[in-house]
One Martini backbone bead per residue (centre of mass of N, CA, C, O) as a GRO file, in nm:
protein
  325
    1MET     BB    1  -2.121   0.080   2.551
    2SER     BB    2  -2.021   0.217   2.248
    3PHE     BB    3  -2.033   0.542   2.113
    4PRO     BB    4  -2.042   0.758   1.870
    5GLU     BB    5  -1.874   1.065   1.784
    6ILE     BB    6  -1.936   1.024   1.479
    7ARG     BB    7  -2.232   1.172   1.292
    8PRO     BB    8  -2.334   1.182   0.970
    9ARG     BB    9  -2.655   1.155   1.001
   10ARG     BB   10  -2.728   1.448   1.069
   11LEU     BB   11  -2.730   1.526   0.747
   12ARG     BB   12  -3.011   1.316   0.714
   13GLN     BB   13  -3.270   1.378   0.910
   14SER     BB   14  -3.387   1.572   0.674
   15SER     BB   15  -3.498   1.732   0.404
   16ALA     BB   16  -3.387   2.011   0.476
   17VAL     BB   17  -3.095   1.922   0.529
   18ARG     BB   18  -3.038   1.777   0.264
   19ASN     BB   19  -3.082   2.028   0.084
   20LEU     BB   20  -2.859   2.210   0.219
   21VAL     BB   21  -2.607   1.977   0.171
   22ARG     BB   22  -2.610   1.938  -0.117
   23GLU     BB   23  -2.363   1.898  -0.367
   24THR     BB   24  -2.570   1.833  -0.608
   25SER     BB   25  -2.728   1.984  -0.880
   26LEU     BB   26  -3.040   2.051  -1.068
   27GLU     BB   27  -3.095   2.237  -1.372
   28SER     BB   28  -3.256   2.345  -1.648
   29ARG     BB   29  -3.007   2.505  -1.776
   30GLN     BB   30  -2.838   2.211  -1.795
   31LEU     BB   31  -3.032   2.142  -2.037
   32VAL     BB   32  -3.044   1.944  -2.343
   33LEU     BB   33  -3.242   1.905  -2.639
   34PRO     BB   34  -3.285   1.658  -2.849
   35MET     BB   35  -3.367   1.687  -3.209
   36PHE     BB   36  -3.588   1.572  -3.473
   37VAL     BB   37  -3.584   1.642  -3.830
   38ARG     BB   38  -3.811   1.569  -4.100
   39GLU     BB   39  -3.842   1.523  -4.421
   40GLY     BB   40  -4.177   1.515  -4.554
   41ILE     BB   41  -4.353   1.592  -4.304
   42SER     BB   42  -4.664   1.697  -4.118
   43GLU     BB   43  -4.600   1.510  -3.869
   44ALA     BB   44  -4.527   1.346  -3.606
   45VAL     BB   45  -4.294   1.067  -3.544
   46GLN     BB   46  -4.266   0.799  -3.371
   47ILE     BB   47  -4.023   0.630  -3.169
   48SER     BB   48  -4.022   0.308  -3.075
   49SER     BB   49  -3.736   0.302  -2.900
   50MET     BB   50  -3.847   0.612  -2.795
   51PRO     BB   51  -4.051   0.693  -2.581
   52GLY     BB   52  -4.160   1.031  -2.649
   53VAL     BB   53  -4.008   1.035  -2.923
   54ALA     BB   54  -3.954   1.240  -3.225
   55GLN     BB   55  -4.014   1.306  -3.549
   56HIS     BB   56  -4.016   1.618  -3.691
   57SER     BB   57  -4.172   1.868  -3.798
   58LEU     BB   58  -4.160   2.196  -3.831
   59ASP     BB   59  -4.405   2.253  -3.651
   60SER     BB   60  -4.344   2.058  -3.411
   61LEU     BB   61  -4.069   2.177  -3.351
   62ARG     BB   62  -4.158   2.453  -3.263
   63ARG     BB   63  -4.338   2.364  -3.030
   64ALA     BB   64  -4.118   2.207  -2.869
   65ALA     BB   65  -3.926   2.450  -2.835
   66VAL     BB   66  -4.118   2.632  -2.679
   67GLU     BB   67  -4.158   2.438  -2.444
   68ALA     BB   68  -3.861   2.433  -2.359
   69ALA     BB   69  -3.830   2.735  -2.306
   70GLU     BB   70  -4.061   2.758  -2.092
   71ALA     BB   71  -3.911   2.544  -1.897
   72GLY     BB   72  -3.581   2.630  -1.910
   73VAL     BB   73  -3.414   2.530  -2.116
   74GLY     BB   74  -3.089   2.580  -2.251
   75GLY     BB   75  -3.125   2.378  -2.511
   76VAL     BB   76  -3.090   2.271  -2.860
   77MET     BB   77  -3.041   1.970  -3.062
   78LEU     BB   78  -3.000   1.922  -3.406
   79PHE     BB   79  -3.142   1.672  -3.629
   80GLY     BB   80  -3.127   1.547  -3.953
   81VAL     BB   81  -3.382   1.400  -4.192
   82PRO     BB   82  -3.351   1.313  -4.498
   83ALA     BB   83  -3.479   1.206  -4.807
   84MET     BB   84  -3.185   1.238  -4.926
   85ARG     BB   85  -2.886   1.060  -5.033
   86ASP     BB   86  -2.519   1.055  -5.039
   87ALA     BB   87  -2.177   1.012  -5.039
   88THR     BB   88  -2.127   1.338  -4.932
   89GLY     BB   89  -2.365   1.490  -4.804
   90SER     BB   90  -2.503   1.745  -4.961
   91GLY     BB   91  -2.739   1.830  -4.759
   92ALA     BB   92  -2.566   1.963  -4.527
   93ASP     BB   93  -2.488   2.244  -4.717
   94ASP     BB   94  -2.774   2.304  -4.789
   95PRO     BB   95  -2.982   2.567  -4.743
   96ALA     BB   96  -3.242   2.364  -4.815
   97GLY     BB   97  -3.192   2.187  -4.597
   98ILE     BB   98  -3.340   2.062  -4.321
   99LEU     BB   99  -3.143   2.165  -4.101
  100ASN     BB  100  -3.117   2.465  -4.197
  101VAL     BB  101  -3.416   2.534  -4.196
  102ALA     BB  102  -3.468   2.461  -3.897
  103THR     BB  103  -3.269   2.656  -3.774
  104SER     BB  104  -3.400   2.919  -3.870
  105ALA     BB  105  -3.672   2.867  -3.734
  106LEU     BB  106  -3.565   2.852  -3.435
  107VAL     BB  107  -3.424   3.121  -3.415
  108SER     BB  108  -3.687   3.281  -3.459
  109GLU     BB  109  -3.852   3.145  -3.220
  110VAL     BB  110  -3.597   3.081  -2.970
  111GLY     BB  111  -3.311   3.242  -2.984
  112ASP     BB  112  -3.359   3.425  -2.710
  113ALA     BB  113  -3.408   3.170  -2.494
  114LEU     BB  114  -3.198   2.978  -2.644
  115VAL     BB  115  -2.969   2.736  -2.758
  116VAL     BB  116  -2.898   2.684  -3.089
  117GLN     BB  117  -2.821   2.358  -3.207
  118THR     BB  118  -2.587   2.161  -3.418
  119ASP     BB  119  -2.522   1.889  -3.598
  120LEU     BB  120  -2.179   1.798  -3.708
  121CYS     BB  121  -2.255   1.557  -3.948
  122LEU     BB  122  -2.280   1.308  -4.216
  123ASP     BB  123  -2.452   1.048  -4.145
  124GLU     BB  124  -2.749   1.153  -4.219
  125PHE     BB  125  -2.645   1.222  -4.543
  126THR     BB  126  -2.547   0.939  -4.606
  127ASP     BB  127  -2.570   0.627  -4.786
  128HIS     BB  128  -2.356   0.479  -4.563
  129GLY     BB  129  -2.348   0.627  -4.258
  130HIS     BB  130  -2.105   0.787  -4.238
  131CYS     BB  131  -1.900   1.066  -4.103
  132GLY     BB  132  -1.779   1.049  -4.404
  133VAL     BB  133  -1.563   1.022  -4.654
  134LEU     BB  134  -1.487   0.789  -4.896
  135ALA     BB  135  -1.265   0.587  -5.002
  136ASP     BB  136  -1.183   0.348  -5.232
  137ASP     BB  137  -1.149   0.128  -4.979
  138GLY     BB  138  -1.386   0.237  -4.757
  139SER     BB  139  -1.262   0.442  -4.600
  140VAL     BB  140  -1.220   0.714  -4.397
  141ASP     BB  141  -1.152   1.040  -4.505
  142ASN     BB  142  -1.036   1.275  -4.314
  143ASP     BB  143  -0.956   1.530  -4.499
  144ALA     BB  144  -1.204   1.530  -4.684
  145THR     BB  145  -1.402   1.567  -4.447
  146LEU     BB  146  -1.313   1.846  -4.350
  147GLU     BB  147  -1.422   1.999  -4.595
  148ARG     BB  148  -1.719   1.928  -4.536
  149TYR     BB  149  -1.734   2.049  -4.251
  150VAL     BB  150  -1.685   2.341  -4.328
  151ALA     BB  151  -1.932   2.369  -4.510
  152MET     BB  152  -2.135   2.294  -4.289
  153ALA     BB  153  -2.063   2.517  -4.088
  154LEU     BB  154  -2.138   2.757  -4.271
  155ALA     BB  155  -2.435   2.680  -4.309
  156GLN     BB  156  -2.513   2.689  -4.008
  157ALA     BB  157  -2.425   2.978  -3.949
  158ARG     BB  158  -2.610   3.109  -4.166
  159ALA     BB  159  -2.872   2.987  -4.018
  160GLY     BB  160  -2.792   3.062  -3.689
  161SER     BB  161  -2.617   2.896  -3.527
  162HIS     BB  162  -2.469   2.901  -3.210
  163LEU     BB  163  -2.393   2.581  -3.211
  164LEU     BB  164  -2.147   2.332  -3.286
  165GLY     BB  165  -2.163   1.975  -3.315
  166LEU     BB  166  -1.867   1.785  -3.317
  167SER     BB  167  -1.929   1.429  -3.395
  168GLY     BB  168  -1.715   1.275  -3.606
  169MET     BB  169  -1.407   1.210  -3.517
  170MET     BB  170  -1.194   1.392  -3.652
  171ASP     BB  171  -0.897   1.487  -3.719
  172GLY     BB  172  -0.892   1.840  -3.681
  173GLN     BB  173  -1.188   1.963  -3.671
  174VAL     BB  174  -1.170   2.212  -3.493
  175ALA     BB  175  -0.951   2.373  -3.645
  176ALA     BB  176  -1.084   2.380  -3.926
  177ILE     BB  177  -1.353   2.515  -3.843
  178ARG     BB  178  -1.243   2.765  -3.706
  179ARG     BB  179  -1.102   2.878  -3.954
  180GLY     BB  180  -1.349   2.887  -4.143
  181LEU     BB  181  -1.524   3.076  -3.973
  182ASP     BB  182  -1.329   3.317  -3.931
  183ALA     BB  183  -1.289   3.381  -4.239
  184GLU     BB  184  -1.624   3.451  -4.245
  185GLY     BB  185  -1.697   3.598  -3.947
  186PHE     BB  186  -1.761   3.346  -3.726
  187THR     BB  187  -1.640   3.415  -3.420
  188ASP     BB  188  -1.912   3.345  -3.228
  189THR     BB  189  -1.919   3.057  -3.291
  190LEU     BB  190  -1.973   2.772  -3.133
  191LEU     BB  191  -1.770   2.490  -3.006
  192LEU     BB  192  -1.848   2.140  -2.986
  193GLY     BB  193  -1.645   1.884  -2.876
  194TYR     BB  194  -1.646   1.546  -2.947
  195ALA     BB  195  -1.398   1.403  -2.791
  196ALA     BB  196  -1.535   1.153  -2.613
  197LYS     BB  197  -1.630   0.922  -2.851
  198TYR     BB  198  -1.785   0.618  -2.833
  199ALA     BB  199  -1.813   0.283  -2.926
  200SER     BB  200  -2.143   0.202  -2.879
  201ALA     BB  201  -2.425  -0.003  -2.785
  202PHE     BB  202  -2.628   0.262  -2.709
  203TYR     BB  203  -2.719   0.373  -3.016
  204GLY     BB  204  -2.956   0.220  -3.144
  205PRO     BB  205  -3.213   0.414  -3.139
  206PHE     BB  206  -3.079   0.638  -3.311
  207ARG     BB  207  -3.091   0.491  -3.581
  208GLU     BB  208  -3.394   0.527  -3.606
  209ALA     BB  209  -3.418   0.839  -3.574
  210VAL     BB  210  -3.215   0.877  -3.852
  211ASP     BB  211  -3.218   0.652  -4.057
  212SER     BB  212  -2.978   0.467  -4.077
  213GLN     BB  213  -2.712   0.362  -4.331
  214LEU     BB  214  -2.520   0.181  -4.195
  215GLN     BB  215  -2.200   0.034  -4.287
  216GLY     BB  216  -2.091  -0.123  -4.035
  217ASP     BB  217  -1.857   0.073  -3.853
  218ARG     BB  218  -1.684   0.325  -3.612
  219ARG     BB  219  -1.389   0.218  -3.498
  220THR     BB  220  -1.182   0.415  -3.664
  221TYR     BB  221  -1.299   0.689  -3.488
  222GLN     BB  222  -1.408   0.581  -3.251
  223LEU     BB  223  -1.377   0.489  -2.934
  224ASP     BB  224  -1.255   0.270  -2.724
  225PRO     BB  225  -1.404   0.155  -2.432
  226GLY     BB  226  -1.109   0.082  -2.290
  227ASN     BB  227  -1.026   0.404  -2.320
  228ARG     BB  228  -0.929   0.656  -2.106
  229ARG     BB  229  -0.676   0.824  -2.196
  230GLU     BB  230  -0.776   0.891  -2.484
  231GLY     BB  231  -1.010   1.073  -2.400
  232LEU     BB  232  -0.833   1.286  -2.265
  233ARG     BB  233  -0.661   1.357  -2.509
  234GLU     BB  234  -0.889   1.458  -2.693
  235ALA     BB  235  -0.974   1.694  -2.510
  236LEU     BB  236  -0.704   1.847  -2.515
  237ILE     BB  237  -0.698   1.889  -2.819
  238ASP     BB  238  -0.962   2.048  -2.848
  239GLU     BB  239  -0.881   2.279  -2.668
  240ALA     BB  240  -0.626   2.361  -2.834
  241GLU     BB  241  -0.805   2.409  -3.111
  242GLY     BB  242  -1.081   2.583  -2.987
  243ALA     BB  243  -1.276   2.480  -2.803
  244ASP     BB  244  -1.547   2.574  -2.588
  245ILE     BB  245  -1.641   2.271  -2.573
  246VAL     BB  246  -1.674   1.945  -2.424
  247MET     BB  247  -1.735   1.591  -2.489
  248VAL     BB  248  -1.909   1.311  -2.341
  249LYS     BB  249  -1.967   0.990  -2.521
  250PRO     BB  250  -2.124   0.857  -2.326
  251ALA     BB  251  -2.221   0.870  -1.996
  252MET     BB  252  -2.272   0.614  -1.817
  253SER     BB  253  -2.000   0.439  -1.916
  254PHE     BB  254  -1.810   0.738  -1.871
  255LEU     BB  255  -1.765   0.876  -1.580
  256ASP     BB  256  -1.456   0.861  -1.553
  257VAL     BB  257  -1.389   1.037  -1.795
  258LEU     BB  258  -1.548   1.283  -1.714
  259ARG     BB  259  -1.386   1.346  -1.457
  260GLU     BB  260  -1.106   1.381  -1.596
  261VAL     BB  261  -1.182   1.603  -1.790
  262ARG     BB  262  -1.278   1.811  -1.582
  263ASP     BB  263  -0.987   1.821  -1.438
  264ALA     BB  264  -0.816   1.911  -1.714
  265VAL     BB  265  -0.994   2.133  -1.813
  266HIS     BB  266  -1.096   2.501  -1.887
  267ILE     BB  267  -1.373   2.407  -1.991
  268PRO     BB  268  -1.657   2.308  -2.068
  269VAL     BB  269  -1.851   2.007  -1.974
  270TRP     BB  270  -2.020   1.758  -2.148
  271ALA     BB  271  -2.306   1.529  -2.171
  272TYR     BB  272  -2.454   1.226  -2.320
  273GLN     BB  273  -2.773   1.096  -2.293
  274ILE     BB  274  -2.850   0.837  -2.459
  275SER     BB  275  -3.076   0.635  -2.612
  276GLY     BB  276  -3.017   0.376  -2.444
  277GLU     BB  277  -3.054   0.505  -2.169
  278TYR     BB  278  -3.342   0.592  -2.212
  279ALA     BB  279  -3.469   0.313  -2.292
  280MET     BB  280  -3.411   0.159  -2.033
  281ILE     BB  281  -3.584   0.327  -1.838
  282GLU     BB  282  -3.848   0.308  -1.993
  283ALA     BB  283  -3.872  -0.004  -1.992
  284THR     BB  284  -3.852  -0.061  -1.684
  285SER     BB  285  -4.089   0.128  -1.602
  286ALA     BB  286  -4.312  -0.005  -1.782
  287ASN     BB  287  -4.271  -0.280  -1.597
  288GLY     BB  288  -4.239  -0.184  -1.284
  289TRP     BB  289  -3.921  -0.195  -1.174
  290ILE     BB  290  -3.919   0.124  -1.158
  291ASP     BB  291  -3.880   0.456  -1.077
  292ARG     BB  292  -3.884   0.684  -1.310
  293ARG     BB  293  -3.827   0.962  -1.183
  294ALA     BB  294  -3.597   0.872  -0.995
  295ALA     BB  295  -3.411   0.757  -1.222
  296VAL     BB  296  -3.376   1.008  -1.392
  297LEU     BB  297  -3.256   1.192  -1.170
  298GLU     BB  298  -3.021   1.008  -1.090
  299SER     BB  299  -2.882   0.999  -1.364
  300LEU     BB  300  -2.829   1.307  -1.381
  301LEU     BB  301  -2.673   1.342  -1.117
  302SER     BB  302  -2.437   1.153  -1.193
  303ILE     BB  303  -2.336   1.335  -1.424
  304ARG     BB  304  -2.291   1.586  -1.259
  305ARG     BB  305  -2.104   1.461  -1.039
  306ALA     BB  306  -1.878   1.381  -1.259
  307GLY     BB  307  -1.878   1.699  -1.422
  308ALA     BB  308  -2.117   1.810  -1.567
  309ASP     BB  309  -2.244   2.119  -1.681
  310ALA     BB  310  -2.403   1.955  -1.904
  311VAL     BB  311  -2.705   1.785  -2.048
  312LEU     BB  312  -2.796   1.557  -2.281
  313THR     BB  313  -3.159   1.507  -2.297
  314TYR     BB  314  -3.481   1.366  -2.360
  315TRP     BB  315  -3.591   1.492  -2.067
  316ALA     BB  316  -3.562   1.800  -2.041
  317THR     BB  317  -3.852   1.916  -2.031
  318GLU     BB  318  -3.968   1.737  -1.810
  319VAL     BB  319  -3.760   1.801  -1.589
  320ALA     BB  320  -3.802   2.104  -1.585
  321GLY     BB  321  -4.088   2.075  -1.474
  322TRP     BB  322  -4.017   1.938  -1.210
  323LEU     BB  323  -3.825   2.167  -1.103
  324ARG     BB  324  -4.063   2.385  -1.097
  325ASP     BB  325  -4.271   2.242  -0.889
   0.00000   0.00000   0.00000
């Protein structure tokens, strides 16, 4: 009988050896917690399709952010849910708007402990739910939207946001916002370009989280899920326009794009583990079909292994606690 001369299993023989030779690690500093803050509520409201995730009041938002900071999470990404909406999303750049007020509150509360980040998109603030201003024919007007994005960027920067998450997928958004910020002296405000953001079926629970008013779909500006090269092209454009970081979103269905983007650009690459990914694991674990903790950690490791330098995940605080134990 012939015995093998090469034995890779030696590297798997014990937990101590496996820990020592593990190629990909997960650290709390690499996690960003998305958070929803809703105008006009006095206590947190649970999101039915995302068990464990809530629309926060200002007070509960502060408490949750402090908990995240104490756990060692690297940052929080804020999404605003306003009480009133209109065609141009005027609440987005209103200093008294819910997102800008919440940003100032969190910068004061935890701004020295983690990176306070803000979603820069009009969809939560428009009465039609699209990420931009509509033209007379109902299409999204790219260039008119850029003007609104610059105004929104300045409002968020004035509120103290450390990093602006440009998630609207308008052509030229990074360059326009960078110019607008620099002209007003906000040269240190970071820009996260959602470069490869795909029109995904997995955004469903997020629609509930932000009380989306979307009419139609976003396929004229978000990427077609079949296009790998286009995602890479968008990332290269965002890098050239001055993005400090680029994003691939969603994570799970686009790990191939994430790997190629990581190999192509020279700036940090993040990925967003979106609401549908979260809800799937929560639902299957609630039914006893999978080990919840093991599945959560494996999902995050897969995103890191594919090349993400940091991951936006709704489990950020909980996972950071696990990693600390």
